[in-house]
N, C-alpha and C positions, 0 to 999 in steps of 0.2 A: 690240065691244071684244074680249071673248071670241075671237071668229073670228081678230082681228088677233093676241092673245096665242100663241094654237097655231100662227098661220102663223109667227110668230118662234122660238117653242120649236122647231118641227119643223125650222127652218133652222139654229139653234144644234146640235140634235141632229145633222143631216148632218154637220155641221164637226168635231165632237168625234168620231164615228166613223171620219172620213177619217183622221185622225190617230191613232186609237187603237194601231196597230199601231206606232207610233214610239217606243216602249219606255217608258211613264209609270213613274217611280220610286215605290215603295210604300211608302217608308221612313216616311212621316209618317203613314200611316194606321193605324187600330186593327186593321185583317183581318188574319187569319193568314196567315203565308208559310210555303211551304216550307221546310224545313231543308237543310243542306248534303248530307245523307244524301241527303234524298228528291230533290233536282235534281242530283246526281252524275250525270255521264256523257252529258249533252245540254245544248243551249242552247233557249232560248223560241223559239217561231216562230208565224207569224201563219195561223191555219187558214181556208182559204177554205171549209171546210164550213160556217161561220157568217155569216149574212146580215146585213150591219149596215145595211142600208136605213133610213133614217129613218120611213119610212111602216109597213108592216106587218112584223114582224121576227119571222120564225117560230123556233122553239127548234130549236137545232143538235143533230144527232144526235150521241152520243156516239163516240168516236174508237175505243171498243173495244165488245167486246159483253159486258153486265154479268153475261150469264147463261153466258158460256163458262168452262171451267178451261184456261189456256193452257198449264198445265205439266203435261208426261208424265213418266212415271217411265223409268229407265234400259232397262227392259226392254219397253217401249213401251204398258204398260198405264197406262190413267188412274189418277190418285191424288187423293185429297183435297188434298194439300200442294202448295205450289208451289215447285218445287225447280231450282236450277241445277246443272249437272255440268262437272268439269274434271278435266284431266289433263295429267300431264307424261310424256312417254317419251324417253328415252334409247337411242339405236341405233347400231351401229357395221355398217360395210358393207365388203365387198373391192370392190364394183362400184359406185361412187356414181351414176352414170347410170342403172343399172337399179334402184336403190331407188327414185330421185327418180321414175321412171317409174311405178312401184309405187305410189307414195304418191299422185301424182296421179289414178292410175285409181281407186283406193279412195275419194277424196275424191268423185270424180264420180258412182262407184256409189252412194255414200251420200246424193247431192244436197247436199254441203255445198260449202264454197269457201276458199280461202286468205285470211285476212284481212291477214296479213305477212309476209314472209321475209327473211332476211338471209342472203347466200351468200358464203363466202369461199374461199380457197384455187386450187387447180388451176393452178398456173403455178412456173416454176422461179426462183428469187430470184437477186440477183447473185452470191451463192456458188455456185451450181452445185446447190444443194439444191432437190428439188420439195416444193412446200408441199401438202400434203394436203388434200382439199376437206372442208367442213362447211357446214351450214345450219343455221338456227335458224327455222322457221316456227310461226305461229299459225294452226290451220284452226277452222272452225266446220262441225257437223255437226248434223243433226235430233236433238232429245234422243232420241227413240227409236229412233235407229240409233247411239247412243254407244256402248253396250257391243259391238255387233257390230263397230264400228271397232276398239276395243281388242283385242279377240280377233283380229283380223286382222293386227296390227302385226308379226307373225312373218315374214309374207312380204315385209317390208321390210327385213329383215338380222338381224343378230343384238341381240335387246333385252336391255340391260344393266340397266336401269330402268324401271318403272313406277309411277308413284303419281297416284291419283286421287281425287277427293273430291266432296262435293256440298255446297250450301248452301241453307238454307231461306228464302226471301225472301216467304213467305206473309203474314207480319205487316205487312210494308211493301207489299205489294201491296193487301192489303185495306183498309189504313189508308189510301193513296193514293185507292182506290176510294171509300171511305166519303167522304173529303172532297171526291172531284170530284162526286158524287150530290149532297153538300150545297150546294156553289157552285152546280150546276145547279137547284136549287130555288129558292136566293136571286135567282139570274138571272130567273127566271120571274116571282118576286114583284114584283122590281125593274121589270121589264117592264109588269105590272098596275099600280102604283103610276104609273109614266111616263103611263098612257094618264088616270089620273085626275085626274093634276096640273093647277091651273088657273092657275100662275103661273110666270113664267120663272124665279124664284128656286129654285121647289122644282124644276121642272125641271133646271136645272142642278146641283143637289144630286144628283139622281137618276143624272143621266146619269155623275158621277164615281163613283158608287158602283157604276154597271153597269160603267164601263169597267174599273175595277180587278176586279170580280168576272168578267171576261171574261179579264182578263191571268192571273189565278189558274187559271181554267179551261183555259187555253192550256199552262200552265206544267204543271199536274198531267196533262193530256191527253199531253203530250209522256214526262212520268216513266212512265204507264201503257205507253207504248209501248216504252220501254227495259226496263221489267220482262216484257213478254212477248217480247221479243226474247232476253232471257237465258234465260226458260224454254223457248222454242221451240229454240234453237240453243246446243248445248253446246261448249264451249271445250278445245283439244288443245292443248298445246304440244309440237312434236317437235324433238328435237336429233339430227341426224343427222352422223356423223362418220367420213370415209373412213380405213380402218387397212390395214396390211400384213397383220398376224396377228389374228383377232377373239379376244376374250376368253371362254375357257371358263367353266362355271358347274359346279364341282367338287361331288359330294355327299359321298361318303365320305372318311374321313380320308387312306386311302391316295391318293385320286385327287388330294387337295389337296396331298399330300406331292409327287406326280409332278408336278402342274400347277406347284408351286414351283420344282423344280428345272428343268423347260422355261422358266419366266419367268426364272429366274436365267442359263442358258444365253443364251438370247435376249438379255438384258441385257448380258451379257458381250460377245458376238459384235458387238452394236451397238455398244458400248463400242469394241472393237478397232477396228471398221469406221470410226467416227467418228474415231478416234485416224490412223489410218493416212491416212485423207483429209485430215486435218488437216497431218500432216506433209507430205503432197505438196501441198498448198496454200501451205504455208511454205517449201518447198524451196526456190525462189528465193532468199528471202531469208537463209535459214541460211548457203548457200552464200557469198553476199557476206558475210555476219557473219563467215563462217570465214576468208576471203581476208583481211579487215581485222586478226581477231585475230593469225593467222599473221604479218603484216606486222609488228604491234605487236611481237609475241614476239621477231621477229628483230632487229629495232630494238634493243630493250631488252637482247638477248644481246651484240649488236654493241658498244653502249657498255660494258656490262659487261665485256666482253673487253678495250675500250680501255683502261679505267680499270684493269683488274688489269694490262696491260702497262707502263702508265704507272706505277703503283705498284711494281712489280718494279723497274723501270729505277730509280725514285727511291731503293728499300733499295739496289740495287747500289752507285748512286753514293756513298750513305753509308758504306756499307761499306768503298769505297777512300777515302774521306777520314778515316775513320777510321784504317784501316791507315797513312796515310800520317802522319798526327798521332802515333801511335805508335812509328813509325822514326825520325824527325826527333829526339828527346832523345838518343838514342845516338851522333849524329854527332859528332866529335872538332872543338873549336873552333878557328879558324886562329890560328897563331902572330904576335905583334906584332912 
């Protein structure tokens, strides 16, 4: 009987493990689940490193090196903290294509890559104006090359702004690591309990707990990989703009005054140029409008002149009638 019981148990175990990756909901169990902060940035996945065979299930190797220190400081030296480095860089350029080529070369030299890019402009719109080019890109570079890359941004163009910061994720990383190690120990205990189970009911309960534990191990393993990726590669957001005149960075008060006059002069010239171009663009319409206004003025003047002549004729006629009325009383009456 015991032999048949184990055979049935092993069959049920195989069925459970074949469906374990189907996403069992953990909401009704009493086990701990990672919070939104711990699981942000990635989805759970089925790790093929685990062998879920119903016979002998060897312990899976962790997806991370528990003895390693994945975070490097920005200057390339190993630190006790696990840090992430980020920066925002704004750049102006007179030669957009040359600056783009310089950025790509620097990324390749540092062993980084472009994670996202959005480029606009570089064409003439319907009004005949050239739309200057611009690009916003996010790049990833190794953490130990972060500062080196920032120091070389001057070769891309006129750097107008650089903001950099770092974030300490040591606490989150170590907490996730500890939970993962605890779950791994729990998995080992459940495997030992499954070998000692003698009834189908006990095996089903152990399998349910084991499936839940494996699910949590997978989620924490995924989060550990995310933390390692954040620590290994720094994030730099670059905003590159094509301009006709680069912005200078005056230091003294006199230089600031001179730069203000230059900027005012450029703005005045640009305004005049825009005004002239606008007038040229509106010239056909202005000519047609002037012709219409001229016709209307002439028509109005003609009507006024005609009314004036009619009024003068009426006044003259009234004067004649009035004169006749004054002469008639002085005429002698006819004799009877």
